[in-house]
Every structure is written in C-alpha cells, then in structure tokens.
C-alpha positions in Angstrom: 0.0 0.0 0.0 1.3 3.4 -0.9 1.9 5.8 2.0 0.5 9.3 1.4 3.1 12.0 0.8 3.1 15.0 3.2 3.6 18.6 2.2 4.8 21.2 4.8 4.2 24.9 5.0 6.4 26.9 7.4 5.4 30.5 8.3 8.2 32.1 10.3 6.8 35.2 11.8 8.6 37.8 14.0 6.5 36.5 17.0 5.5 32.9 16.2 6.6 30.2 13.9 3.8 28.0 12.4 4.0 24.7 10.5 1.1 22.9 8.7 1.3 19.5 7.2 -1.1 18.6 4.3 -1.8 15.4 2.4 -2.2 15.4 -1.4 -5.9 15.9 -1.0 -5.2 19.1 1.0 -6.2 17.9 4.4 -4.4 19.3 7.4 -3.1 16.3 9.4 -0.6 18.0 11.7 0.4 21.5 12.8 2.4 23.4 15.4 2.9 26.9 16.7 5.8 28.1 18.8 7.5 31.4 19.7 10.0 32.2 17.0 12.7 33.2 19.5 16.2 34.1 18.3 17.1 30.9 16.5 14.7 30.6 13.6 16.1 27.4 12.0 15.9 25.6 15.4 12.4 26.7 16.0 11.3 25.7 12.5 12.8 22.2 13.1 11.0 21.9 16.4 7.7 22.9 14.9 8.1 20.3 12.1 8.9 17.6 14.6 5.8 18.6 16.7 3.5 18.6 13.6 4.9 15.2 12.5 4.2 13.8 16.0 0.6 15.0 15.7 0.3 13.3 12.3 2.0 10.2 13.5 4.5 10.4 10.7 8.3 10.7 10.1 10.5 13.5 8.6 11.1 11.3 5.5 7.4 11.4 4.7 7.6 15.1 3.8 8.3 15.4 0.0 8.2 19.1 -0.2 8.3 22.1 2.2 7.8 25.8 1.4 8.5 28.6 3.8 7.0 32.1 4.1 6.9 35.0 6.5 9.5 37.3 8.1 12.1 34.5 8.5 11.3 32.4 5.4 15.0 32.3 4.4 15.9 30.6 7.7 14.2 27.2 7.2 16.9 24.6 6.3 14.4 22.0 5.1 12.4 24.2 2.8 12.9 23.7 -0.9 11.4 27.1 -1.8 10.1 30.2 -0.2 7.1 32.4 -1.1 5.9 35.8 0.1 3.5 36.0 3.0 1.0 37.9 0.9 0.7 35.1 -1.6 0.5 32.4 1.1 -2.1 34.1 3.2 -4.2 34.8 0.1 -4.1 31.2 -1.0 -4.8 29.9 2.5 -7.8 32.1 2.9 -9.1 31.4 -0.6 -8.8 27.7 0.0 -11.1 28.1 3.1 -13.5 30.6 1.4 -13.3 30.3 -2.4 -15.1 33.6 -3.3 -14.3 37.3 -3.6 -12.8 38.2 -0.2 -11.0 40.9 1.7 -8.5 39.3 4.1 -7.6 41.2 7.3 -4.6 39.6 8.8 -3.5 40.9 12.3 -0.1 39.6 13.3 2.5 40.3 16.0 4.3 43.1 14.2 2.2 44.0 11.2 -1.3 43.9 9.8 -2.4 43.6 6.2 -5.4 43.7 3.9 -5.4 41.4 0.9 -8.2 41.6 -1.7 -9.0 38.6 -4.0 -11.5 38.3 -6.8 -13.9 35.4 -7.2 -11.2 33.4 -9.0 -8.7 33.9 -6.2 -6.6 36.5 -8.1 -5.1 39.2 -5.9 -6.5 42.6 -6.9 -4.7 44.6 -4.2 -2.9 44.5 -0.9 -1.8 46.9 1.8 0.6 46.2 4.7 1.4 48.2 7.8 5.0 47.6 8.8 6.3 50.8 10.2 4.0 51.3 13.2 2.8 48.9 15.9 -0.7 50.3 15.9 -3.3 47.7 15.2 -0.9 44.8 15.8 -0.3 42.2 18.4 2.7 44.2 19.7 0.2 47.1 20.5 -2.1 44.8 22.4 0.8 43.3 24.3 2.1 46.8 25.3 -1.4 47.8 26.4 -1.7 44.6 28.5 1.6 45.4 30.2 0.5 49.0 31.0 -2.7 47.6 32.6 -0.8 44.8 34.3 -3.2 42.2 32.8 -2.0 38.9 31.3 -2.2 39.1 27.5 -4.4 35.9 27.5 -7.0 37.7 29.7 -7.5 40.8 27.5 -10.3 39.2 25.4 -12.2 38.2 28.6 -11.9 41.8 30.0 -13.3 43.2 26.7 -16.2 40.8 26.9 -17.1 42.1 30.4 -17.3 45.8 29.3 -20.5 47.6 29.7 -19.2 50.8 28.1 -16.2 51.9 26.1 -13.3 54.2 26.8 -12.0 55.2 23.3 -8.3 56.1 22.8 -7.6 59.3 20.8 -4.3 58.1 19.4 -3.0 55.2 17.3 0.5 55.6 18.5 1.6 52.9 21.0 3.5 55.4 23.2 0.7 58.0 23.3 -2.0 55.4 23.7 -0.1 54.0 26.7 -0.1 57.4 28.3 -3.9 57.7 27.7 -4.4 54.3 29.3 -2.6 55.4 32.4 -4.5 58.6 32.6 -7.8 56.7 32.3 -6.8 54.4 35.1 -5.8 57.4 37.3 -9.2 59.0 36.6 -11.0 55.9 37.7 -12.3 54.6 34.4 -13.6 51.0 34.3 -10.7 48.7 33.3 -13.1 46.5 31.2 -14.2 49.5 29.3 -10.6 50.6 28.8 -9.7 47.2 27.3 -12.7 47.4 25.0 -11.5 50.8 23.9 -8.1 49.2 23.1 -9.7 46.6 21.0 -11.7 49.3 19.2 -8.5 51.1 18.5 -7.0 48.0 16.8 -10.1 47.4 14.6 -10.5 51.0 13.7 -6.8 51.3 12.7 -7.1 48.2 10.4 -10.4 49.2 8.9 -9.1 52.7 8.0 -6.3 51.2 5.9 -8.7 50.4 3.0 -12.3 50.0 2.0 -13.8 46.6 2.4 -16.4 45.9 -0.3 -15.9 42.1 -0.5 -16.7 39.4 2.1 -14.4 40.0 5.0 -12.2 37.2 6.4 -10.1 37.8 9.5 -6.9 35.8 10.3 -3.8 35.9 12.4 -2.7 35.0 15.9 -4.3 38.1 17.4 -7.6 37.1 15.9 -7.2 33.5 17.0 -6.8 34.4 20.6 -9.1 37.5 20.7 -12.4 36.6 19.1 -13.9 39.8 20.5 -12.1 41.6 17.7 -14.1 39.7 15.2 -17.4 40.6 16.9 -16.3 44.2 17.0 -15.3 44.3 13.4 -18.7 42.7 12.5 -20.5 45.5 14.3 -18.3 48.2 12.8 -18.7 47.1 9.2 -22.3 46.0 9.6 -22.1 42.6 8.0 -20.8 39.1 8.7 -17.1 38.4 9.2 -15.6 34.9 8.4 -12.8 33.2 10.3 -11.0 30.1 9.0 -10.8 27.0 11.2 -7.1 27.7 11.9 -6.7 31.5 11.7 -3.2 31.5 13.0 -2.1 28.9 10.5 -3.4 30.6 7.4 0.1 31.5 6.0 1.5 28.1 6.8 -1.5 26.3 5.2 -1.1 28.6 2.1 2.6 27.6 1.8 1.7 23.9 2.1 -1.0 24.3 -0.6 1.6 25.8 -2.9 3.8 22.7 -2.3 0.9 20.4 -3.1 -0.1 22.4 -6.2 3.5 22.4 -7.4 3.8 18.6 -6.9 0.6 18.0 -8.7 1.8 20.0 -11.7 5.1 18.1 -11.8 3.3 14.8 -11.4 1.1 15.5 -14.4 4.3 15.9 -16.5 6.0 12.9 -14.9 3.4 10.6 -13.5 5.8 8.2 -11.7 4.8 9.2 -8.2 6.3 11.5 -5.6 10.1 11.0 -5.1 9.8 9.8 -1.5 6.7 7.7 -1.6 7.0 4.4 0.1 5.4 1.1 -1.2 
C-alpha cells in the first residue's frame, strides 16, 4: 500500500513560527505553533517535529516544504520560499473560495489582501512601520494595565461601556491608558477601547467591499475583535478553522499544487513515496 506523501508549509513570523502538514488531498493532518525566538532554524525544526508527531509520521514522509513569513529564508528543510501575501491569500481562498477581503493581524504587522472570485489578488496593503493595530500594540497595552495578555479578550467581553483612545501611537496610547486608570475609568471599558482602536486602525487602511475574512494570531486568541469588526462594518465576518495557521497552510498548498503540476508531467509518483 502506498503511504501518502506529506507537504509542509512553514510560516516564520517575527513573533510565532507555524507549521502545517497537508496530504495530497489538501487535508491538514498536523500543525504546530511556537514562539519564534532568536534561532529561527531551530524553531522551524522543532515545529516540524511537533507537527509530524501529531500526524504520526516521520520526517522522510515530507516530500516538499515551502517557507514564508519574516524568517522564510531561515528554514533549512524548505525547498522554496514564497511571500506571506501570496501564502495568506491562498490559505484564505482555500477556506473561502469567493471574492474576499482578508484582514490579517499579526504580531508586528497587519495587512489587507483583496481577492476576486477566481482567487486572483487585486490589491494589498501592509502596515510595517507602526505597531498600531498589531499584536505588539495589544501586548504593550496589556503590560500597561498589568493584565495577562491571554486575559485581555475576557476583559473586553465584560465591558458595559467603552473608553476610546484618541491616538493610534503605542506610546501616546499607553499614556492615555494610564490617565484613564488614574481618573477611575472602568478597566473592562478601557480594554474594549483598546480593541476598538485595533479594529479602527485596520479598517481605516482600506475600503472593504468584499466578504471580510479575519486571520492571524491576534484574531485566533481574541475573538472579541471579530465581533467588534462585524459590528463596525455592519455585515458578517468569516474566520478560518485555523486562523493563526493561514500562512503556513497557504505555503503547504503551494507545495501540493507544485507537486501536482510536476506529477502531471512525470506521472511516476512522488520522489519519497513508500510502497
């Protein structure tokens, strides 16, 4: 019996490294997420080992790996690398094959990618120079409030009002947060205002005429952001099953698609398939 080949997508972000393993029929069978740390190659290796353990497979079962993200050139086992824009777009279109506007909120940047009904990219914008609207902004605000980052979503859900921040700047917003605390404002309402600032910053980057899809680690751990975005744009917002793995899944899909194309030219099987 032929053992199914595996295809790996590796998304090395500035904050987290993600690996997704796909079978030829594009089913996710293993995945892993770890802090990227300072040794990207080592973290990428550890994530692959963890994903393989979840899938119950061995390193030799991976016939192709494609990397993406901030540290995509630091993955020793990747045969190729692709841009994060392309990988996030493909990962989202695979989940929602229609015209979509992808909002990806990551640790150090956020982006809006627009795709037409055929999955072709029509435009994209990325915020790289400012932490506003990113996970780094949320982390800084959590530190100012002395609240564990993992608890911020729960605080926002308990708000009965909202304390809006007047600035997008992380430094100035931090000062505003401290002033609101000093004046006795409700901490839950302050956190809701922080979430509002993140969503408003992203929505002001571009118009969103297509179906909106939200992804990224910040979205994965703070679903209140999705609810707030839904209220602010006045229509449904979709979220993939694995919002933090979208880039890794997109990279793995590229590996699958590339292998399918090669196999159609040389239909002799994948190089490392076992009988």
